[in-house]
N, CA, C and O of each residue as an XYZ file, in Angstrom:
852
protein
N      36.983    -43.474   -177.770
C      35.263    -44.150   -177.386
C      35.424    -45.044   -179.192
O      35.878    -44.608   -180.250
N      34.875    -46.277   -178.864
C      35.065    -47.197   -180.074
C      33.534    -47.891   -180.089
O      32.973    -48.516   -179.188
N      33.119    -47.595   -181.271
C      31.430    -47.985   -180.987
C      30.945    -47.946   -182.251
O      31.379    -47.253   -183.171
N      29.774    -48.922   -182.285
C      28.687    -49.586   -183.695
C      28.025    -48.327   -184.048
O      27.161    -47.950   -183.256
N      28.225    -47.701   -184.938
C      27.224    -46.035   -184.994
C      25.653    -46.799   -185.205
O      24.576    -46.203   -185.207
N      25.795    -47.793   -185.321
C      24.000    -48.100   -185.414
C      23.228    -48.005   -184.029
O      22.058    -48.388   -184.009
N      23.837    -47.497   -182.826
C      23.396    -46.790   -181.472
C      22.637    -45.945   -182.110
O      21.418    -46.034   -181.962
N      23.193    -44.950   -182.950
C      23.092    -43.612   -182.834
C      21.553    -43.742   -184.141
O      20.476    -43.166   -183.989
N      21.939    -44.675   -185.358
C      20.826    -44.999   -186.232
C      20.592    -46.312   -186.642
O      21.464    -47.070   -186.217
N      19.812    -46.805   -187.252
C      19.958    -47.896   -188.205
C      20.191    -47.735   -189.363
O      20.392    -48.730   -190.059
N      20.231    -46.588   -189.861
C      21.099    -46.098   -191.173
C      21.932    -46.214   -191.047
O      22.484    -46.448   -192.123
N      22.981    -46.209   -189.759
C      24.246    -46.374   -189.780
C      24.378    -47.858   -189.660
O      25.351    -48.328   -189.069
N      23.834    -48.311   -189.970
C      24.046    -50.264   -189.510
C      25.645    -50.700   -190.244
O      25.588    -50.483   -191.454
N      26.476    -51.030   -189.985
C      27.273    -52.072   -190.605
C      28.821    -50.919   -190.450
O      29.919    -51.232   -190.910
N      28.596    -49.894   -189.872
C      29.759    -48.859   -189.903
C      30.199    -48.601   -188.223
O      29.419    -48.026   -187.464
N      31.187    -48.972   -187.887
C      31.676    -48.815   -186.638
C      32.776    -47.686   -186.716
O      33.339    -47.478   -187.791
N      33.110    -46.899   -185.500
C      33.938    -45.755   -184.883
C      34.902    -46.138   -183.997
O      34.693    -46.638   -182.892
N      35.983    -45.894   -184.504
C      37.199    -45.904   -183.585
C      37.836    -44.698   -183.349
O      38.937    -44.601   -183.890
N      37.372    -43.528   -182.543
C      37.733    -42.394   -182.216
C      39.511    -42.059   -181.970
O      39.970    -42.439   -180.892
N      40.249    -41.524   -182.731
C      41.603    -41.141   -182.247
C      41.933    -40.468   -181.652
O      41.410    -39.354   -181.660
N      43.097    -40.801   -180.715
C      43.612    -40.409   -179.530
C      44.876    -39.479   -179.925
O      45.687    -39.710   -180.822
N      44.854    -38.385   -179.054
C      45.817    -37.102   -179.322
C      45.558    -36.707   -181.070
O      44.455    -36.384   -181.511
N      46.713    -36.807   -181.844
C      46.624    -36.250   -182.925
C      46.201    -37.063   -183.991
O      46.047    -36.620   -185.129
N      46.017    -38.183   -183.687
C      45.395    -39.147   -184.453
C      44.184    -39.164   -185.034
O      43.241    -38.868   -184.300
N      43.889    -39.509   -186.481
C      42.435    -39.527   -187.047
C      41.409    -40.698   -186.691
O      41.762    -41.858   -186.481
N      40.301    -40.313   -186.656
C      39.440    -41.257   -186.825
C      39.491    -42.349   -187.815
O      39.803    -42.280   -189.004
N      39.138    -43.344   -187.131
C      39.212    -44.310   -187.990
C      37.389    -45.375   -188.102
O      36.640    -45.748   -187.199
N      37.291    -45.542   -189.714
C      36.050    -45.867   -189.609
C      35.743    -47.337   -190.524
O      36.300    -47.502   -191.609
N      34.740    -48.425   -189.915
C      34.940    -49.478   -190.658
C      34.028    -49.883   -191.289
O      33.063    -49.569   -190.593
N      33.522    -50.564   -192.476
C      32.259    -50.739   -192.542
C      32.534    -52.812   -193.238
O      33.588    -53.294   -193.652
N      31.467    -53.364   -193.131
C      31.481    -54.620   -193.090
C      32.048    -55.560   -192.080
O      32.798    -55.024   -191.264
N      31.856    -56.846   -191.953
C      32.219    -57.659   -191.136
C      33.138    -58.863   -191.631
O      34.219    -59.048   -191.073
N      32.775    -59.569   -192.528
C      33.452    -60.524   -193.362
C      34.588    -60.356   -194.272
O      35.674    -60.930   -194.358
N      33.901    -59.189   -195.079
C      34.902    -58.222   -195.998
C      34.971    -56.598   -195.353
O      34.125    -55.710   -195.464
N      36.288    -56.570   -194.653
C      36.386    -55.144   -194.130
C      36.537    -53.970   -194.769
O      37.486    -53.953   -195.554
N      35.862    -52.919   -194.678
C      36.732    -52.022   -195.518
C      37.093    -50.742   -194.394
O      36.195    -50.201   -193.748
N      38.724    -50.304   -194.253
C      38.673    -49.500   -193.310
C      38.849    -47.653   -193.878
O      39.490    -47.413   -194.901
N      38.288    -46.670   -193.175
C      38.558    -45.781   -193.984
C      39.277    -44.774   -192.772
O      38.960    -44.372   -191.653
N      40.467    -44.626   -193.731
C      41.469    -43.992   -192.605
C      41.946    -45.023   -191.615
O      41.233    -46.006   -191.413
N      43.446    -44.839   -190.786
C      43.821    -45.920   -190.614
C      44.479    -45.253   -188.895
O      45.076    -45.905   -188.038
N      44.221    -44.265   -188.873
C      44.829    -43.243   -187.571
C      46.767    -43.383   -187.488
O      47.507    -43.771   -188.392
N      47.046    -43.048   -186.484
C      48.382    -42.477   -186.831
C      49.233    -43.733   -186.258
O      50.420    -43.516   -186.014
N      48.736    -44.971   -186.037
C      49.454    -46.278   -185.886
C      50.378    -46.256   -184.519
O      51.029    -47.258   -184.223
N      50.406    -45.152   -183.755
C      50.826    -45.303   -182.292
C      50.694    -46.027   -181.644
O      49.873    -46.790   -182.154
N      51.130    -46.560   -180.236
C      50.586    -47.329   -179.476
C      49.316    -47.075   -178.984
O      48.736    -48.063   -178.533
N      48.759    -46.075   -178.951
C      47.385    -45.629   -178.447
C      46.590    -45.860   -178.891
O      45.509    -46.099   -178.354
N      46.920    -45.874   -180.398
C      45.933    -46.102   -181.700
C      46.262    -46.915   -182.754
O      46.259    -46.638   -183.954
N      46.676    -48.406   -181.958
C      46.877    -49.505   -182.735
C      45.950    -49.897   -182.881
O      45.223    -49.970   -181.890
N      45.379    -50.429   -184.344
C      44.238    -51.154   -184.795
C      43.991    -52.173   -184.349
O      43.275    -52.114   -183.350
N      44.393    -53.501   -184.786
C      44.207    -54.492   -184.610
C      43.114    -54.648   -183.343
O      41.889    -54.700   -183.452
N      43.962    -54.710   -182.029
C      43.017    -55.066   -180.916
C      42.002    -53.640   -180.475
O      41.721    -53.480   -179.287
N      41.579    -52.811   -181.360
C      40.285    -51.897   -181.254
C      39.536    -52.732   -182.028
O      38.434    -53.128   -181.649
N      40.014    -53.038   -183.062
C      38.944    -53.879   -184.175
C      38.408    -55.059   -183.335
O      37.220    -55.380   -183.320
N      39.313    -55.633   -182.688
C      38.926    -57.056   -181.977
C      37.836    -56.697   -180.830
O      37.137    -57.587   -180.343
N      37.723    -55.226   -180.392
C      36.801    -54.715   -179.581
C      35.698    -55.090   -179.592
O      34.977    -55.582   -178.724
N      35.472    -54.696   -181.269
C      34.205    -54.328   -182.339
C      33.949    -55.809   -182.621
O      32.905    -55.885   -183.269
N      34.612    -57.327   -182.339
C      34.069    -58.217   -182.552
C      34.521    -58.179   -184.117
O      33.733    -58.760   -184.863
N      35.596    -57.623   -184.702
C      36.192    -57.852   -186.095
C      37.568    -58.281   -186.263
O      38.564    -57.879   -185.661
N      37.463    -59.250   -187.268
C      38.771    -59.718   -187.182
C      39.912    -58.868   -188.387
O      39.695    -58.708   -189.588
N      40.928    -58.500   -187.734
C      42.033    -57.764   -188.421
C      42.192    -58.440   -190.267
O      42.160    -57.915   -191.379
N      42.352    -59.740   -189.780
C      43.019    -60.615   -190.981
C      41.646    -60.259   -192.004
O      41.871    -60.498   -193.191
N      40.368    -59.762   -191.718
C      39.614    -59.908   -192.918
C      39.538    -58.393   -193.559
O      38.877    -58.005   -194.521
N      40.198    -57.862   -192.931
C      40.259    -56.437   -194.057
C      40.636    -56.098   -195.465
O      41.839    -55.882   -195.607
N      39.896    -55.999   -196.540
C      40.410    -56.172   -197.501
C      40.587    -55.180   -198.244
O      41.014    -55.279   -199.394
N      40.159    -53.665   -197.454
C      40.605    -52.091   -198.547
C      40.611    -51.480   -197.598
O      39.909    -51.769   -196.629
N      41.508    -50.354   -197.645
C      41.911    -49.534   -196.988
C      41.707    -47.755   -198.047
O      42.435    -47.296   -198.927
N      40.327    -47.155   -197.387
C      40.679    -46.213   -198.295
C      40.929    -44.650   -197.472
O      40.328    -44.382   -196.432
N      41.982    -43.630   -198.178
C      42.624    -43.084   -197.515
C      41.843    -41.972   -198.036
O      41.512    -41.863   -199.216
N      41.538    -41.072   -197.018
C      40.679    -39.637   -197.621
C      41.702    -38.693   -198.028
O      41.452    -37.846   -198.886
N      43.426    -38.827   -197.181
C      44.318    -38.291   -197.640
C      45.549    -38.699   -197.061
O      45.351    -39.567   -196.212
N      46.750    -38.400   -197.202
C      47.907    -39.164   -197.176
C      49.075    -38.469   -195.431
O      50.140    -38.838   -194.936
N      48.134    -37.454   -195.116
C      49.203    -37.087   -193.617
C      49.345    -38.163   -193.142
O      48.808    -39.183   -193.574
N      50.125    -38.093   -192.134
C      50.659    -39.417   -190.944
C      49.422    -39.704   -190.065
O      49.395    -40.816   -189.537
N      48.703    -39.115   -189.902
C      47.957    -39.265   -188.779
C      46.510    -39.948   -189.670
O      45.399    -40.086   -189.156
N      46.722    -40.158   -190.500
C      45.793    -40.668   -191.050
C      46.465    -41.947   -192.002
O      45.659    -42.578   -192.687
N      47.732    -42.293   -192.053
C      48.100    -43.359   -192.537
C      48.804    -44.251   -191.731
O      48.623    -45.431   -192.031
N      49.639    -44.012   -190.688
C      50.246    -44.778   -189.808
C      49.879    -45.960   -189.257
O      50.763    -46.760   -188.951
N      48.793    -46.205   -189.081
C      48.492    -47.324   -188.821
C      48.276    -48.789   -189.898
O      47.914    -49.860   -189.409
N      48.545    -48.636   -191.328
C      48.811    -49.074   -192.657
C      49.669    -50.378   -192.023
O      49.297    -51.518   -192.301
N      50.632    -50.191   -191.308
C      51.612    -51.007   -191.336
C      51.268    -52.063   -190.350
O      51.819    -53.164   -190.366
N      50.128    -51.641   -189.282
C      49.632    -52.824   -188.129
C      49.260    -54.066   -189.044
O      49.692    -55.208   -189.201
N      48.015    -53.103   -189.687
C      47.047    -54.098   -190.987
C      47.632    -54.841   -191.812
O      47.345    -56.036   -191.873
N      48.480    -54.334   -192.535
C      49.656    -55.029   -193.453
C      50.293    -56.130   -192.971
O      50.824    -56.814   -193.846
N      50.423    -56.572   -191.683
C      51.156    -57.363   -191.242
C      50.206    -58.479   -190.961
O      50.681    -59.571   -190.650
N      48.912    -58.321   -191.039
C      48.115    -59.344   -190.469
C      46.531    -59.693   -191.642
O      45.610    -60.509   -191.618
N      46.913    -58.632   -192.482
C      46.344    -59.143   -193.858
C      46.356    -58.275   -195.113
O      46.678    -57.109   -194.883
N      46.099    -58.547   -196.309
C      46.672    -58.253   -197.813
C      45.423    -57.030   -198.350
O      44.711    -57.167   -199.345
N      45.411    -56.061   -197.568
C      44.405    -55.371   -198.061
C      44.724    -54.268   -199.324
O      45.938    -54.109   -199.446
N      44.175    -53.725   -199.983
C      44.248    -52.975   -201.433
C      43.953    -51.569   -200.753
O      42.911    -51.204   -200.207
N      45.026    -50.948   -200.911
C      44.864    -49.765   -200.446
C      44.219    -48.391   -201.916
O      44.572    -48.544   -203.086
N      43.612    -47.606   -201.627
C      42.507    -46.791   -202.327
C      42.890    -45.467   -202.188
O      42.747    -45.075   -201.029
N      43.446    -44.408   -203.168
C      43.847    -43.302   -202.516
C      43.522    -42.223   -204.141
O      43.352    -42.818   -205.205
N      43.497    -41.292   -204.109
C      43.524    -40.037   -205.121
C      44.673    -40.816   -205.858
O      45.528    -41.607   -205.461
N      44.365    -40.295   -207.057
C      45.363    -40.521   -207.648
C      46.920    -39.551   -207.603
O      48.070    -39.898   -207.873
N      46.324    -38.142   -207.113
C      47.351    -37.061   -206.938
C      48.156    -37.628   -205.875
O      49.306    -37.190   -205.854
N      47.783    -38.726   -204.735
C      48.375    -38.814   -204.050
C      49.417    -40.550   -203.714
O      49.912    -41.134   -202.751
N      49.285    -40.731   -205.089
C      49.468    -42.321   -205.346
C      50.799    -42.934   -204.601
O      51.020    -43.890   -203.858
N      51.616    -41.809   -205.230
C      53.075    -42.309   -204.564
C      53.323    -41.809   -203.211
O      54.521    -41.732   -202.937
N      52.658    -41.516   -202.463
C      52.367    -40.917   -200.893
C      52.886    -42.572   -199.982
O      53.606    -42.750   -199.000
N      52.143    -43.507   -200.844
C      52.004    -44.766   -199.876
C      53.291    -45.654   -200.580
O      53.555    -45.599   -201.781
N      53.830    -46.257   -199.855
C      54.851    -47.228   -200.565
C      55.776    -47.797   -199.308
O      55.887    -47.048   -198.338
N      56.467    -49.128   -199.275
C      56.745    -50.048   -198.701
C      56.032    -50.584   -197.907
O      56.562    -50.756   -196.810
N      55.002    -50.936   -198.012
C      54.017    -51.915   -197.387
C      54.161    -53.258   -198.231
O      54.293    -54.358   -197.695
N      54.130    -53.097   -199.322
C      53.725    -54.129   -199.899
C      52.215    -54.486   -200.458
O      51.730    -55.516   -200.926
N      51.911    -53.722   -200.306
C      50.031    -53.634   -200.696
C      49.512    -53.089   -202.191
O      49.841    -52.082   -202.817
N      48.734    -53.974   -202.454
C      48.538    -53.252   -203.844
C      47.833    -51.937   -203.592
O      47.298    -51.614   -202.531
N      47.913    -51.076   -204.923
C      47.415    -49.517   -204.645
C      46.691    -49.221   -205.771
O      46.988    -49.317   -206.961
N      45.582    -48.802   -205.154
C      44.441    -48.420   -206.748
C      44.032    -46.663   -206.669
O      43.573    -46.221   -205.615
N      44.231    -45.815   -207.776
C      44.053    -45.071   -207.849
C      42.281    -44.536   -208.030
O      41.504    -44.883   -208.919
N      41.939    -43.332   -206.535
C      40.682    -42.898   -207.212
C      40.658    -41.371   -207.992
O      41.581    -40.563   -208.103
N      39.458    -41.300   -208.415
C      39.002    -40.045   -209.235
C      37.903    -39.576   -208.724
O      37.175    -40.279   -208.022
N      37.646    -38.352   -209.006
C      36.539    -37.910   -208.735
C      35.031    -38.408   -209.707
O      34.801    -38.326   -210.914
N      34.320    -38.859   -208.719
C      33.027    -39.525   -209.621
C      33.277    -41.082   -209.483
O      32.400    -41.808   -209.951
N      34.331    -41.646   -208.916
C      34.588    -43.227   -208.944
C      33.691    -43.518   -207.805
O      33.563    -42.840   -206.786
N      33.103    -44.592   -208.106
C      32.405    -45.261   -206.884
C      33.302    -46.438   -206.363
O      34.222    -46.896   -207.041
N      32.956    -46.922   -205.047
C      33.979    -47.647   -204.551
C      32.406    -48.761   -203.684
O      31.535    -48.177   -203.040
N      32.389    -49.978   -203.839
C      31.619    -50.680   -202.553
C      32.638    -51.530   -201.955
O      33.576    -52.234   -202.329
N      31.887    -51.060   -200.521
C      32.217    -51.170   -199.249
C      31.298    -52.094   -198.614
O      30.331    -51.414   -198.270
N      31.089    -53.497   -198.235
C      30.310    -53.821   -197.814
C      28.991    -53.816   -198.769
O      29.110    -53.970   -199.984
N      27.842    -53.647   -198.204
C      26.665    -53.593   -198.832
C      26.217    -51.916   -199.194
O      25.140    -51.403   -199.499
N      27.594    -51.367   -198.999
C      27.553    -49.709   -199.694
C      28.226    -49.060   -200.382
O      29.406    -48.865   -200.088
N      27.589    -48.479   -201.630
C      28.318    -47.741   -202.394
C      28.611    -46.337   -201.891
O      27.762    -45.487   -201.625
N      30.297    -46.177   -201.772
C      30.634    -44.959   -201.591
C      31.231    -44.280   -202.902
O      31.901    -44.837   -203.771
N      30.758    -42.694   -202.832
C      30.904    -42.053   -204.237
C      32.421    -41.344   -204.035
O      32.191    -40.595   -203.085
N      33.447    -41.204   -204.287
C      34.121    -40.381   -204.008
C      34.244    -38.742   -204.957
O      34.191    -38.557   -206.173
N      34.415    -37.781   -203.860
C      34.285    -36.788   -204.086
C      35.921    -35.673   -203.773
O      36.395    -35.356   -202.683
N      36.357    -35.368   -204.973
C      37.638    -34.834   -204.993
C      37.583    -33.392   -204.122
O      37.102    -32.346   -204.557
N      38.121    -33.560   -202.935
C      38.057    -31.932   -201.991
C      39.405    -31.641   -201.777
O      39.900    -31.830   -200.666
N      40.145    -31.142   -202.837
C      41.308    -30.162   -202.640
C      41.016    -29.307   -201.731
O      39.929    -29.241   -201.156
N      41.928    -28.629   -201.553
C      42.512    -27.669   -200.168
C      43.388    -27.984   -198.793
O      44.311    -27.428   -198.198
N      42.950    -28.641   -198.698
C      43.717    -29.186   -197.262
C      45.236    -30.084   -197.328
O      46.310    -30.135   -196.729
N      44.543    -30.722   -198.456
C      45.598    -31.613   -199.314
C      45.550    -31.635   -200.976
O      44.491    -32.204   -201.242
N      46.047    -31.367   -201.891
C      45.883    -31.648   -203.119
C      44.892    -33.015   -204.108
O      44.331    -33.158   -205.195
N      45.221    -33.869   -202.690
C      44.423    -35.135   -202.918
C      43.468    -35.725   -202.268
O      42.790    -36.710   -202.559
N      43.472    -34.779   -201.021
C      42.255    -34.809   -200.400
C      40.404    -35.567   -201.279
O      39.934    -35.363   -202.399
N      40.017    -36.188   -200.416
C      38.745    -36.753   -200.830
C      37.872    -37.036   -199.810
O      38.355    -37.519   -198.785
N      36.265    -36.771   -199.890
C      35.415    -37.341   -199.275
C      35.094    -38.517   -199.980
O      35.521    -38.928   -201.059
N      33.785    -39.270   -198.732
C      33.526    -40.258   -199.469
C      31.806    -40.290   -199.184
O      31.458    -40.587   -198.041
N      30.503    -39.921   -200.434
C      29.569    -40.110   -199.998
C      28.916    -41.187   -200.021
O      29.226    -41.849   -201.012
N      27.998    -41.767   -199.257
C      26.986    -42.709   -199.529
C      25.411    -42.082   -199.745
O      24.806    -41.653   -198.762
N      24.836    -42.062   -201.004
C      24.026    -41.202   -201.526
C      22.693    -42.081   -200.768
O      21.763    -41.425   -200.297
N      22.684    -43.248   -200.710
C      20.915    -43.940   -199.905
C      20.785    -43.271   -198.660
O      19.863    -42.492   -198.417
N      21.615    -43.537   -197.937
C      21.854    -42.951   -196.172
C      22.176    -41.740   -195.999
O      21.916    -41.259   -194.896
N      22.879    -40.825   -197.094
C      22.849    -39.516   -197.003
C      23.780    -39.601   -195.758
O      23.422    -39.085   -194.699
N      25.215    -40.378   -195.900
C      26.377    -40.338   -194.983
C      27.457    -39.741   -195.904
O      27.651    -39.934   -197.105
N      28.082    -38.994   -195.052
C      29.562    -37.940   -195.750
C      30.701    -38.486   -194.798
O      30.854    -38.071   -193.649
N      31.516    -39.498   -195.417
C      33.186    -39.137   -194.181
C      33.625    -38.099   -194.771
O      33.542    -37.931   -195.988
N      34.106    -37.344   -194.015
C      34.336    -36.123   -194.924
C      35.885    -35.720   -194.353
O      36.180    -34.538   -194.173
N      36.774    -36.740   -194.106
C      37.976    -36.613   -193.941
C      38.662    -35.514   -192.548
O      38.438    -35.594   -191.341
N      39.653    -34.409   -193.408
C      40.109    -33.378   -192.587
C      39.583    -32.236   -193.563
O      40.255    -31.215   -193.703
N      38.265    -32.428   -194.303
C      37.621    -31.105   -194.946
C      36.594    -30.536   -194.386
O      36.324    -29.337   -194.456
N      35.973    -31.390   -193.800
C      34.710    -31.017   -192.713
C      34.855    -31.219   -191.234
O      35.225    -32.353   -190.932
N      34.655    -30.396   -190.250
C      34.261    -30.970   -189.341
C      33.322    -30.330   -188.156
O      33.216    -29.107   -188.063
N      32.642    -31.225   -187.249
C      31.704    -30.574   -186.607
C      31.571    -29.275   -186.489
O      32.574    -28.603   -186.732
N      30.297    -28.567   -186.082
C      30.498    -27.237   -185.649
C      30.759    -26.340   -186.706
O      30.762    -25.200   -186.241
N      31.013    -26.342   -188.101
C      31.403    -25.678   -188.852
C      32.578    -25.072   -188.860
O      32.859    -23.878   -188.961
N      33.404    -26.255   -188.714
C      34.865    -26.380   -188.716
C      35.716    -26.904   -189.958
O      35.117    -27.596   -190.781
N      36.654    -26.713   -190.095
C      36.742    -27.117   -191.702
C      39.002    -27.227   -191.664
O      39.742    -26.802   -190.777
N      39.351    -27.865   -192.840
C      40.533    -28.261   -192.454
C      41.121    -27.089   -192.754
O      40.529    -26.164   -193.311
N      42.538    -27.063   -192.336
C      43.457    -26.410   -192.083
C      44.318    -26.113   -193.716
O      44.494    -27.087   -194.449
N      44.775    -24.793   -194.132
C      45.460    -24.932   -195.250
C      46.657    -24.403   -195.335
O      47.166    -24.085   -196.410
N      47.200    -24.266   -194.230
C      48.689    -24.145   -194.137
C      49.822    -24.780   -194.080
O      50.941    -24.376   -193.763
N      49.446    -25.824   -194.415
C      50.085    -27.439   -194.592
C      50.701    -27.452   -195.925
O      50.041    -26.858   -196.778
N      52.030    -28.092   -196.394
C      52.135    -27.837   -197.887
C      50.586    -28.434   -198.436
O      49.610    -28.998   -197.941
N      50.968    -27.997   -199.595
C      50.229    -28.546   -200.604
C      48.467    -27.747   -200.435
O      47.529    -27.766   -201.231
N      48.607    -27.015   -198.865
C      46.880    -26.430   -198.576
C      46.793    -25.479   -199.487
O      47.749    -24.927   -200.032
N      45.597    -25.260   -199.677
C      45.309    -23.950   -201.007
C      43.398    -23.579   -200.285
O      42.280    -24.061   -200.466
N      43.998    -22.480   -199.461
C      42.074    -21.805   -199.086
C      41.432    -21.488   -200.064
O      40.271    -21.435   -199.660
N      41.461    -21.132   -201.565
C      40.615    -20.819   -202.400
C      39.995    -22.301   -202.678
O      38.780    -22.498   -202.682
N      41.056    -23.420   -202.933
C      40.195    -24.545   -203.254
C      39.425    -25.097   -201.926
O      38.272    -25.510   -202.050
N      39.902    -25.101   -200.984
C      39.048    -25.741   -200.146
C      37.571    -24.903   -200.037
O      36.554    -25.559   -199.811
N      37.507    -23.690   -200.177
C      36.063    -22.910   -200.238
C      35.353    -23.789   -201.296
O      34.311    -24.427   -201.152
N      36.190    -23.679   -202.453
C      35.301    -24.335   -203.985
C      35.025    -25.263   -203.220
O      33.855    -25.213   -202.841
N      35.735    -26.284   -202.738
C      35.327    -28.023   -202.285
C      34.451    -27.919   -200.907
O      33.826    -28.915   -200.543
N      34.414    -26.915   -200.270
C      32.960    -26.838   -198.984
C      31.363    -26.726   -199.703
O      30.329    -27.375   -199.549
N      31.821    -25.339   -200.717
C      30.808    -25.087   -201.620
C      30.042    -26.314   -202.368
O      28.835    -26.518   -202.494
N      31.186    -27.072   -202.829
C      30.409    -28.009   -203.563
C      29.696    -29.568   -202.603
O      28.960    -30.461   -203.023
N      30.268    -29.368   -201.310
C      29.726    -30.426   -200.689
C      28.456    -29.837   -199.787
O      27.515    -30.539   -199.417
N      28.599    -28.465   -199.511
C      27.046    -27.850   -198.926
C      25.941    -28.105   -199.541
O      24.832    -27.811   -199.094
N      26.214    -28.827   -200.907
C      25.058    -28.709   -201.873
C      24.514    -30.453   -201.974
O      23.797    -30.879   -202.880
N      24.919    -31.081   -201.105
C      24.767    -32.649   -200.972
C      23.614    -32.677   -200.219
O      23.505    -31.683   -199.501
N      22.346    -33.804   -200.103
C      22.168    -33.931   -199.392
C      22.241    -34.731   -198.198
O      21.553    -35.747   -198.297
N      23.000    -34.581   -196.825
C      23.791    -35.071   -195.612
C      23.419    -35.048   -194.488
O      23.386    -33.985   -193.869
N      23.000    -36.353   -193.876
C      22.199    -36.750   -192.790
C      23.015    -36.514   -191.802
O      22.654    -35.987   -190.750
N      24.447    -36.968   -192.113
C      25.342    -37.511   -191.143
C      26.479    -37.283   -191.707
O      26.683    -37.343   -192.919
N      27.574    -36.910   -190.548
C      29.091    -36.469   -191.078
C      29.701    -37.141   -190.498
O      29.419    -37.225   -189.302
N      31.149    -38.184   -191.171
C      31.582    -39.029   -190.062
C      32.830    -38.216   -190.283
O      33.213    -38.073   -191.444
N      33.677    -37.528   -189.046
C      34.974    -36.510   -189.982
C      36.231    -37.348   -189.546
O      36.141    -38.261   -188.724
N      37.170    -37.053   -190.027
C      38.514    -37.228   -189.576
C      39.008    -37.056   -188.276
O      39.933    -37.708   -187.792
N      38.184    -35.900   -187.551
C      39.019    -35.988   -186.355
C      37.381    -35.288   -185.754
O      36.460    -34.998   -186.517
N      37.342    -35.135   -184.272
C      36.216    -35.250   -183.854
C      34.864    -36.190   -183.732
O      34.953    -37.240   -184.368
N      33.672    -35.993   -183.046
C      32.740    -36.845   -182.788
C      31.806    -36.734   -184.433
O      31.500    -35.810   -185.187
N      31.634    -38.011   -184.422
C      30.371    -37.741   -185.772
C      29.449    -37.219   -185.252
O      28.868    -37.288   -184.169
N      29.324    -36.337   -186.721
C      27.533    -35.820   -186.426
C      26.352    -36.520   -186.633
O      26.341    -36.960   -187.783
N      25.427    -36.789   -186.054
C      24.249    -37.783   -186.247
C      22.982    -37.321   -186.462
O      21.973    -38.000   -186.653
N      23.134    -35.562   -186.403
C      21.671    -34.956   -186.515
C      21.855    -33.520   -186.705
O      22.727    -32.975   -186.028
N      21.101    -32.756   -187.602
C      21.201    -31.546   -188.231
C      22.759    -31.365   -189.310
O      23.321    -30.284   -189.483
N      23.158    -32.525   -189.845
C      24.614    -32.308   -190.489
C      24.713    -31.557   -191.462
O      25.806    -31.093   -191.786
N      23.238    -31.204   -192.329
C      23.661    -30.083   -193.029
C      23.996    -28.578   -192.731
O      24.721    -27.762   -193.300
N      23.276    -28.530   -191.735
C      23.734    -27.301   -190.828
C      25.134    -27.044   -190.792
O      25.692    -26.064   -191.286
N      25.656    -27.969   -190.186
C      27.118    -28.093   -189.942
C      27.642    -27.941   -191.500
O      28.186    -26.838   -191.555
N      27.666    -28.180   -191.979
C      28.307    -28.047   -193.831
C      28.116    -27.029   -194.092
O      29.029    -26.289   -194.458
N      26.673    -26.574   -193.981
C      26.374    -24.823   -194.378
C      27.454    -23.648   -193.720
O      28.011    -22.669   -194.217
N      27.455    -24.222   -192.425
C      28.492    -23.199   -191.551
C      29.695    -23.611   -191.812
O      30.530    -22.710   -191.888
N      30.057    -24.655   -191.972
C      31.632    -24.324   -192.496
C      31.922    -23.855   -193.647
O      33.106    -23.683   -193.936
N      30.963    -23.566   -194.497
C      31.584    -23.095   -195.909
C      31.215    -21.687   -195.683
O      31.900    -20.852   -196.272
N      30.074    -21.203   -194.793
C      30.183    -19.542   -194.719
C      31.501    -19.458   -193.689
O      32.202    -18.446   -193.718
N      31.763    -20.387   -192.919
C      32.959    -19.580   -191.878
C      34.467    -19.644   -192.691
O      35.381    -18.867   -192.416
N      34.566    -20.719   -193.754
C      35.689    -20.776   -194.471
C      35.389    -19.560   -195.748
O      36.401    -19.276   -196.388
N      34.265    -18.925   -196.108
C      34.379    -17.736   -196.863
C      35.012    -16.699   -196.198
O      35.923    -15.990   -196.626
N      34.366    -16.656   -194.928
C      34.809    -15.488   -193.812
C      36.229    -15.178   -193.505
O      36.732    -14.058   -193.412
N      36.903    -16.543   -193.334
C      38.279    -16.597   -192.584
C      39.207    -16.731   -193.357
O      40.366    -16.478   -193.027
N      38.777    -17.265   -194.844
C      40.211    -17.958   -195.580
C      40.435    -16.380   -196.584
O      41.380    -16.274   -197.366
């Protein structure tokens, strides 16, 4: 699925969703003339970003920044294709700054509590370790939108902690903080966006993690 999310709510205007195929992460974009891309997918032939952006009437040459929720390959493999057409800046948590090399792009460190301007939206950086030490979520407070990476998934799902750098206790703590937010929409790294009753999904993820981890 490749869609402009305003079909679900006008509060999601300007945000587009590119569904990941196979193991690839989802990709989200904000803006038109100066595009912010949140995660880039795996970058394999089924998930090559430039042609998918064009189906949304977005010019890949207008990509100005890439924000990574974390640096697993399924979220970063699409950087190379974008770097061949534009010169975006890559933003990611300070703990993972050394994971993005070889693309000739500028890199900026993000810290918990930072704000990033994406189009007409201000995204708050929330450090959510557990799935990876440098994992982050992005919270748009005005319209109560959470870009949740691999920290939270729909229907009470949450990120795995059995990969290098994963830590169950920290993931539970991260989920506890997210469950306190006022969230109406969850845009996850995998599975489809949550466009109703999002707070219940967050609360369920926290309760499930406490029980299972």
